[in-house]
MIPAFI-610085 format. One record per residue: residue in one letter; x, y, z of N, C-alpha, C, O in turn; residue number from 1. Coordinates in steps of 0.1 Angstrom, whole numbers. Each point is the difference from the previous one (the first is absolute). Example, Ala and Ser with C-alpha at 12.3 -4.5 7.8 and 13.67 -1.06 7.14 Angstrom:
<nodes>
type	nc1	nc2	nc3	cac1	cac2	cac3	cc1	cc2	cc3	oc1	oc2	oc3	seq
A	132	-57	78	-9	12	0	9	12	0	10	0	7	1
S	-14	11	-14	9	11	0	-8	11	8	5	11	1	2
</nodes>
This chain:
<nodes>
type	nc1	nc2	nc3	cac1	cac2	cac3	cc1	cc2	cc3	oc1	oc2	oc3	seq
M	1288	1003	756	-2	-10	9	-3	7	10	9	9	1	1
K	-18	-8	7	-8	4	14	13	-7	14	7	-10	1	2
R	-10	22	8	9	-2	9	-11	-1	16	-12	3	0	3
A	18	-5	9	-9	1	12	12	0	17	12	2	1	4
V	-18	-3	4	11	5	14	-9	-14	12	-12	-1	5	5
R	25	-11	-3	-5	-9	6	3	7	11	7	11	0	6
I	-15	-20	14	2	2	15	-2	-14	7	-11	-6	2	7
E	22	3	1	0	-9	15	-5	7	15	5	11	4	8
I	-14	-18	3	-4	7	8	2	-12	13	3	-11	-3	9
Y	-4	12	11	-6	-9	15	-7	5	13	8	3	9	10
Q	-19	-2	-7	-7	6	13	-4	-13	7	-4	-11	-4	11
N	8	17	17	-5	-10	10	-18	-2	6	-8	-9	-3	12
L	8	16	9	-13	4	2	-14	8	-8	-3	12	3	13
V	-3	-20	-14	-6	14	-10	-17	-4	-1	-6	-11	-4	14
N	-1	24	8	-10	-6	-9	-10	10	-11	-5	11	2	15
Y	3	-18	-14	1	8	-14	-19	-2	3	-7	-10	0	16
K	1	27	4	-16	-4	3	-7	-4	-8	3	6	-11	17
K	-13	-14	9	-15	-2	-6	-8	13	9	-2	2	12	18
P	-4	8	-29	-7	9	2	-10	-4	11	-4	8	9	19
T	-2	-25	-13	-10	5	5	-4	-8	12	-11	-4	2	20
S	22	2	7	2	-8	11	3	10	11	7	9	-3	21
F	-14	-11	19	-3	12	5	5	-4	16	10	5	5	22
Q	-21	-16	3	2	-2	14	12	-9	-8	11	6	0	23
L	-9	-18	-6	16	-6	-1	8	6	-13	-4	-1	-12	24
K	16	7	17	0	8	-12	15	-11	-9	12	-1	1	25
E	-29	-5	-12	11	-8	-6	10	3	-14	-2	10	-7	26
T	14	-19	5	12	3	-8	-3	-6	-11	-4	-11	-1	27
Y	8	22	-14	-2	-7	-14	20	-14	9	9	2	8	28
P	-12	-12	-17	13	-6	0	13	7	-5	11	0	5	29
L	-15	7	-19	9	7	-5	-6	16	-1	-12	3	-2	30
P	24	7	5	-5	16	-4	-5	1	-12	5	-6	-9	31
P	-22	17	6	-8	2	-8	10	5	-12	11	3	4	32
P	-13	-2	-15	5	18	-8	4	5	4	12	-1	1	33
S	-25	15	4	-1	7	7	12	5	9	7	10	-1	34
T	-8	-22	13	12	-1	9	13	3	-1	7	6	7	35
V	-5	-12	-20	12	1	-1	6	12	-10	12	5	0	36
I	-20	-1	-9	0	13	-7	0	15	11	6	11	-2	37
G	-16	-14	12	2	9	11	13	-2	4	6	10	-2	38
M	0	-18	7	12	3	7	12	-2	-11	10	-4	6	39
V	-7	6	-24	7	5	-7	-3	14	2	10	7	2	40
H	-25	-1	-1	3	11	-3	4	9	10	5	11	-3	41
F	-6	-15	20	4	2	12	15	3	-4	7	10	2	42
A	-2	-24	-11	19	-1	9	3	14	-14	7	9	5	43
C	-10	-8	-15	2	9	-11	-8	9	1	-5	4	-10	44
D	3	4	26	-7	13	-1	-11	6	-9	-4	12	-1	45
Y	-1	-23	-7	-8	11	-11	-12	4	7	-4	-5	10	46
K	-2	14	-17	-5	10	3	-17	-5	-5	-9	-1	7	47
T	10	-1	-26	-11	-4	-8	4	-12	-1	10	-4	4	48
Y	-21	-5	-12	-4	-14	-2	13	0	-12	3	10	-5	49
M	4	-21	3	10	-9	-8	-3	-10	-5	4	-10	6	50
P	-13	8	-19	-3	-12	-4	9	-9	-1	11	3	-5	51
M	-14	-22	12	15	-5	0	-9	-17	7	-10	-1	8	52
N	16	-7	-14	-5	-16	0	6	-3	8	11	4	1	53
V	-21	-15	10	16	-8	9	-7	-17	2	-11	-5	1	54
G	23	3	0	1	-16	0	2	-4	16	10	2	7	55
I	-20	-9	-2	2	-1	14	0	-18	6	-11	-6	2	56
Q	23	0	1	3	-11	3	6	-4	14	10	5	5	57
G	-17	-12	1	8	0	18	-5	-19	6	-5	-10	-6	58
N	9	12	14	-4	-12	9	6	8	17	10	6	4	59
Y	-27	-14	2	8	2	18	-1	-14	7	-2	-11	-5	60
N	4	13	15	2	-16	7	-13	-7	9	-4	-11	2	61
S	-3	26	5	-11	-3	7	-4	12	-1	6	9	-4	62
K	-25	-9	11	-4	11	4	-2	-3	16	2	-11	6	63
V	-4	21	0	-3	7	14	-15	8	3	-8	4	-9	64
N	7	-4	17	-12	13	5	10	4	13	7	-6	8	65
D	-12	28	-9	7	2	12	-10	10	-4	-6	2	-10	66
L	7	5	26	-13	6	9	7	18	-6	12	0	-6	67
Y	-18	11	7	2	12	0	-11	6	0	-12	-4	-2	68
T	17	19	5	-5	9	10	-11	8	-13	7	4	-9	69
R	-21	-2	9	-10	3	-8	-3	12	2	-4	1	11	70
Y	4	7	-17	-11	15	5	-7	7	-9	4	6	-9	71
E	-18	-10	15	-15	3	-8	-6	17	6	-3	1	12	72
F	2	10	-22	-6	12	4	-1	3	-15	7	-3	-10	73
A	-21	11	10	-13	6	-9	1	16	2	-11	4	-4	74
G	18	4	9	-2	8	9	-15	9	7	-7	10	0	75
A	10	-27	4	-15	5	10	2	8	17	11	4	4	76
S	-21	-2	3	2	11	11	2	-5	7	-8	-10	0	77
Y	18	8	14	3	-10	7	-12	-2	13	-6	8	7	78
E	3	-25	-8	-12	1	11	6	-14	7	2	-12	-5	79
E	1	18	20	2	-10	10	-5	-15	-1	-12	1	-2	80
G	15	-15	2	-8	-13	-3	-1	-2	-10	-1	-12	-3	81
R	2	20	-6	0	-5	-20	14	0	-7	3	-7	-10	82
H	8	15	18	17	3	-4	8	-2	11	-1	4	12	83
N	11	-13	-18	11	4	12	10	2	3	7	-5	9	84
V	-4	15	-19	13	15	-4	-12	9	0	-11	-3	-3	85
K	17	19	8	-5	10	1	8	7	-9	12	-3	-1	86
I	-18	16	-7	15	3	-12	-5	16	4	-11	3	-4	87
D	15	5	9	1	14	2	5	6	-13	10	-2	-5	88
S	-24	11	-1	7	10	-8	9	13	2	-3	8	9	89
K	12	-7	-16	9	8	2	-11	15	-8	7	9	4	90
E	-13	-6	-8	-5	8	-10	-12	2	8	-5	11	2	91
N	1	-20	0	-11	4	7	-2	-5	18	10	-5	5	92
D	-23	8	2	-5	-7	13	-1	-12	-4	7	-7	6	93
K	-13	3	-13	-1	-12	-9	4	-14	6	12	2	1	94
A	-16	-15	5	6	-11	1	-4	-15	-9	-10	-7	4	95
Y	17	6	-13	-4	-13	-10	5	-16	9	9	-3	8	96
G	-18	-2	-13	3	-14	3	2	-16	-3	-9	-5	-7	97
M	22	-4	11	1	-12	-7	1	-5	4	5	3	11	98
M	-7	-19	-17	3	-10	3	16	-4	1	7	1	-10	99
R	-5	-5	18	10	-12	2	5	-17	4	-1	-8	9	100
G	7	9	-23	-5	-22	3	6	-6	-5	6	7	-9	101
I	-1	-24	10	8	-6	-3	-7	-3	-17	-12	4	-3	102
S	25	-12	-9	-9	-3	-12	11	-19	-3	7	-6	8	103
T	-10	3	-19	10	-11	3	8	6	-15	-6	7	-8	104
S	20	-12	5	0	5	-15	12	-18	-7	11	-5	5	105
E	-19	3	-15	8	-10	-4	12	2	-8	1	8	-9	106
L	13	-19	15	10	8	-9	9	-11	-7	2	-10	7	107
L	3	10	-19	16	-10	-9	7	3	15	-1	8	9	108
V	11	-23	-11	9	0	8	12	0	-11	-1	-9	-8	109
D	12	16	7	15	-3	-8	-8	-1	-16	0	-8	-9	110
C	-5	20	12	-3	-1	-20	10	4	-6	7	7	7	111
E	-3	-8	-18	11	-4	-12	-9	4	-12	-9	-6	-4	112
L	17	23	-1	-11	-3	-14	12	6	-7	10	6	4	113
V	-17	-11	-17	13	9	-16	-11	7	-8	-7	-7	-7	114
L	6	18	6	-6	18	-5	6	-3	-16	11	-3	-3	115
Y	-20	5	-3	6	10	-14	-10	9	-1	-13	-1	1	116
I	24	14	-4	-8	13	-2	2	3	-16	11	-3	-5	117
Q	-20	9	-1	4	-1	-12	-10	10	-7	-9	-2	-7	118
P	15	15	10	-5	12	-4	-2	4	-14	7	-5	-9	119
E	-18	14	6	-5	1	-14	4	9	-6	-6	4	-9	120
D	20	2	14	6	13	-3	15	-10	8	3	-2	11	121
D	4	-2	-26	13	-7	6	10	10	6	6	-5	10	122
T	-3	17	-12	9	6	3	-2	3	19	10	0	6	123
I	-19	2	-1	2	-5	14	7	-14	4	4	0	12	124
V	-1	-11	-19	1	-7	7	13	-3	7	2	-9	8	125
E	10	21	-13	14	2	11	-13	5	13	-4	-7	9	126
E	1	16	-10	-6	7	11	-6	-10	14	2	1	12	127
I	-12	-12	-24	-4	-8	14	10	-4	5	1	2	12	128
F	9	-9	-18	10	-8	5	8	3	10	2	-8	10	129
N	5	23	-12	0	10	8	-3	0	13	7	-1	11	130
A	-21	2	-13	-5	3	10	-1	-14	13	2	2	13	131
F	-4	-13	-18	1	-12	9	15	-6	2	3	-7	9	132
N	4	12	-18	15	-4	6	3	7	7	4	-4	11	133
T	-4	19	-12	5	10	11	-20	7	9	-4	11	-2	134
P	1	-16	7	-13	9	3	6	8	9	9	-3	8	135
R	-20	16	-9	-3	14	9	-2	-7	15	7	5	9	136
E	-14	-16	-7	-4	0	11	-7	-17	2	0	-8	-10	137
Y	-4	6	24	-1	-14	-2	-12	-3	-12	-8	9	-4	138
I	6	-25	-1	-12	1	-9	-8	-8	6	6	-8	8	139
S	-19	7	-9	-8	-11	3	-11	-1	-8	-4	9	-7	140
L	-3	-24	9	-4	-7	-10	-17	-6	6	-2	-12	2	141
G	-11	21	1	-6	-7	7	-7	13	7	-3	10	-5	142
R	2	-13	21	0	9	5	11	10	3	10	-2	-8	143
R	-10	11	16	17	8	-2	8	-6	16	12	0	3	144
E	-24	-6	3	20	-8	2	5	-13	-3	11	-4	3	145
D	-19	-1	-10	4	-10	-13	15	1	-8	1	1	-13	146
L	10	-2	21	15	6	-6	1	-11	-8	-4	-11	2	147
V	13	16	-16	8	-9	-7	13	-1	1	7	10	2	148
Q	-3	-23	-5	16	0	1	1	-3	-15	-5	-9	-7	149
I	13	20	4	2	-1	-11	12	-9	-10	10	7	-2	150
N	-10	-18	-3	13	-8	3	5	1	-12	12	2	-1	151
K	-21	-1	-14	13	4	-12	-15	6	-10	-12	-2	-1	152
V	25	11	-9	-15	7	-8	11	-2	-14	13	-2	-1	153
Q	-22	3	-7	9	-2	-14	-11	5	-11	-12	-2	-1	154
I	22	7	-6	-4	6	-15	1	-9	-9	11	-5	-3	155
V	-25	0	-4	-3	-15	-7	-2	2	-13	-13	1	1	156
E	15	1	-15	-7	-6	-6	-13	-7	-7	3	-12	-3	157
I	-10	13	1	-12	-12	-2	-4	5	-19	3	9	-8	158
E	-12	-22	7	0	-3	-8	-17	-10	-4	-1	-9	9	159
E	-11	10	-19	-3	-12	-1	-1	-8	-8	-1	4	-11	160
I	1	-17	14	2	-11	-7	-11	-7	1	-8	4	8	161
E	5	-20	-17	-6	0	-1	10	-18	10	11	-6	-4	162
L	-21	2	16	8	-15	3	-1	-7	-6	-10	-3	-6	163
D	26	-7	5	4	-9	-6	-6	-15	5	-2	-9	-7	164
D	-1	9	21	3	-14	6	-9	7	16	1	11	5	165
D	-12	-26	4	-3	8	11	10	3	9	12	-3	-1	166
I	-20	11	17	9	3	2	-5	6	14	-5	11	1	167
T	7	-20	11	-4	-4	16	0	13	5	12	-1	5	168
L	-15	14	-1	-3	11	8	11	-10	18	-2	-9	8	169
D	12	18	-11	8	1	16	-4	9	16	3	-1	12	170
M	-15	12	-24	-2	8	15	-12	7	-2	-1	3	-12	171
D	-10	0	21	-14	-1	-2	4	14	-6	10	7	1	172
T	-24	-7	-10	4	17	-14	-22	-4	-2	-9	-8	1	173
Y	13	25	-2	-13	2	-6	5	0	-13	11	4	-3	174
I	-24	-8	-9	2	0	-8	-11	2	-7	-9	-8	3	175
P	5	17	-14	-12	4	-7	-9	-11	-7	1	-9	-8	176
V	-13	15	16	-12	-16	-5	-1	-2	-10	-3	-11	-5	177
N	5	21	-2	2	-7	-18	8	-9	0	-5	-11	-4	178
L	15	10	6	10	-12	1	-5	-12	3	3	-10	-7	179
S	-12	11	19	-5	-16	8	-1	-11	-6	3	-10	5	180
S	-8	12	-18	-7	-8	-7	12	-8	-7	-2	-10	-6	181
N	11	14	7	17	-6	-4	9	-11	6	9	-7	-6	182
M	-15	6	24	7	-5	2	-7	-3	11	-7	8	7	183
K	11	-24	-5	-4	-2	14	-2	2	12	12	1	5	184
S	-23	0	6	3	5	13	-16	2	4	-8	6	-7	185
N	7	-11	20	-11	9	8	5	8	4	4	-1	11	186
A	-2	14	-18	-2	8	10	-4	11	6	-8	3	-9	187
T	7	5	18	-13	11	8	2	16	-14	9	3	-7	188
L	-20	1	8	-6	10	-10	-2	6	6	-8	-3	9	189
Y	16	22	-6	-4	8	0	2	16	-10	6	3	-10	190
T	-13	6	20	-6	10	-11	11	6	8	0	-2	12	191
L	13	12	-17	3	7	7	5	20	-1	0	5	-11	192
N	2	-1	18	4	14	-2	11	0	-7	8	-10	0	193
K	-7	21	-9	14	4	-6	2	13	0	8	4	8	194
D	-16	6	-16	4	15	-1	-16	6	3	-9	-7	3	195
Y	9	16	-4	-8	12	7	-8	10	-9	7	0	-10	196
T	-15	6	8	-3	12	-9	-6	9	9	-11	-6	3	197
L	10	19	4	-8	2	7	-11	9	-5	0	11	-6	198
K	-11	-19	9	-21	7	-2	-3	9	11	4	0	12	199
T	-14	11	-20	-3	11	6	-12	-4	7	-4	-8	-9	200
I	-3	8	16	-10	-7	5	-10	17	6	-12	1	3	201
K	22	9	-3	-8	9	9	10	15	2	12	1	-1	202
K	-20	5	2	14	15	-1	11	-5	11	-3	-6	11	203
G	16	10	-13	9	-4	12	3	-17	4	9	-4	7	204
V	-18	-3	-14	-2	-10	1	7	-14	-7	-10	-7	-3	205
D	18	3	1	6	-15	-6	7	-9	3	11	1	6	206
I	-16	-14	-10	-1	-9	2	11	-8	-7	5	6	-10	207
R	2	-21	13	6	0	-7	-7	-17	-10	-5	-10	6	208
S	6	13	-22	-9	-10	-8	8	-10	-4	5	2	-11	209
W	0	-15	19	8	-11	-5	0	-4	-10	-10	6	-4	210
N	16	-13	-6	5	-5	-5	4	-11	2	11	-1	6	211
K	-15	-10	-11	0	-18	6	8	-2	-13	5	6	-10	212
V	-5	-26	17	12	-5	-3	-11	-17	-1	-9	-2	8	213
K	12	-7	-18	-4	-11	10	10	-12	-6	2	-6	-10	214
V	2	6	22	18	-13	3	-12	-15	3	-12	-2	1	215
I	25	-5	-2	0	-10	4	15	-3	11	11	3	-3	216
H	-17	-11	15	12	-2	7	10	-9	5	3	-1	11	217
A	3	-6	-23	7	-10	-5	10	-4	10	11	5	0	218
A	-16	-16	9	10	-9	8	10	-4	-11	-2	-3	-12	219
K	15	3	20	11	-3	-4	-2	-19	4	-7	-5	9	220
G	16	-1	-21	4	-16	0	-11	-6	-5	1	-10	-7	221
I	-16	18	10	-11	-7	-8	-6	5	-14	-9	-6	-7	222
T	15	16	3	-9	11	-8	11	-2	-13	10	7	-2	223
V	-13	-15	-4	8	2	-17	-9	5	-9	-12	0	-3	224
I	26	8	-4	-7	10	-12	4	-8	-12	11	-3	-4	225
D	-22	1	-3	0	-9	-14	12	7	-16	-4	5	-11	226
E	12	-6	13	5	3	-15	-7	8	-15	-11	5	-2	227
G	18	-6	-2	-11	13	-13	-6	10	3	-5	6	-9	228
I	4	-1	25	0	12	-2	4	11	7	4	-2	11	229
D	-5	14	-15	4	13	-2	6	6	16	-8	4	9	230
I	20	-4	-6	1	10	18	14	1	-4	7	-8	-7	231
V	-5	17	13	11	15	3	13	-14	14	0	-7	11	232
K	8	11	-21	10	-6	3	15	8	10	10	-5	-7	233
D	-7	9	13	10	1	12	16	-5	-10	5	-12	2	234
L	2	20	-12	5	-4	-5	15	2	8	8	-7	-7	235
V	-5	10	12	14	-2	14	0	-13	10	9	-8	2	236
N	-23	9	3	0	-14	11	-11	-12	-9	-4	-9	8	237
N	0	9	-19	-3	-11	-4	-13	-4	1	-3	-10	-6	238
S	-7	18	16	-9	-6	6	-8	12	-8	2	10	-6	239
V	-15	-19	10	-17	9	-5	-6	9	5	-3	-3	12	240
I	0	13	-15	-8	17	7	-19	-2	-8	-4	-2	-11	241
F	0	3	19	-12	5	-1	-8	14	4	-10	2	6	242
L	14	2	-10	-7	16	-6	-15	7	3	-10	-1	-7	243
L	10	8	19	-18	3	4	1	15	-6	-10	7	0	244
</nodes>
């Protein structure tokens, strides 16, 4: 029997930024796996990657747009008329130029999430549980300012079973795209970041090479999972999980 950590959290206003959005900082409807895994590693103070799968479910009430201050600079020398902020170097007499302006961020309102964390190494399940049950400092998910209110943390037993009846989702859920043929849904397809390896492009310079997962964002109330497919079940809460 495998185990996972189940976490119920609430966030008032949050942005799970799409990497390809710039002028309007758009948000995913649910946090991508990389964001959840990053939160777990921060909470547990892991310095190296601990392989894990995550299940992501949630709802939000609405979306709003908010303004924020944006700074842009490229290490160029200060030029009056080109830059509106002058930064004097502490190391030499050079002055650098920077642009300060405003931009727009899309925010989810009253976001409620249920997250499942299933590490490859079962011996660290208690460690992850303790990290969220008694956090060492405040935890955020999304931007650093997107604080989480942890409502419940559980260690649950999970098992892969064959679904014996059709079910309708009661929360929006990320579902692996290979399972989408076994459900009735007009869902949105996303290719999301999960984890990465460092790739050297030249001496002393490494970049992140992301491993991605293809999922659908299945909406609650209208997505029906057909009987007969193999799914993972939370035996404690009698609920279905889709691990990524």
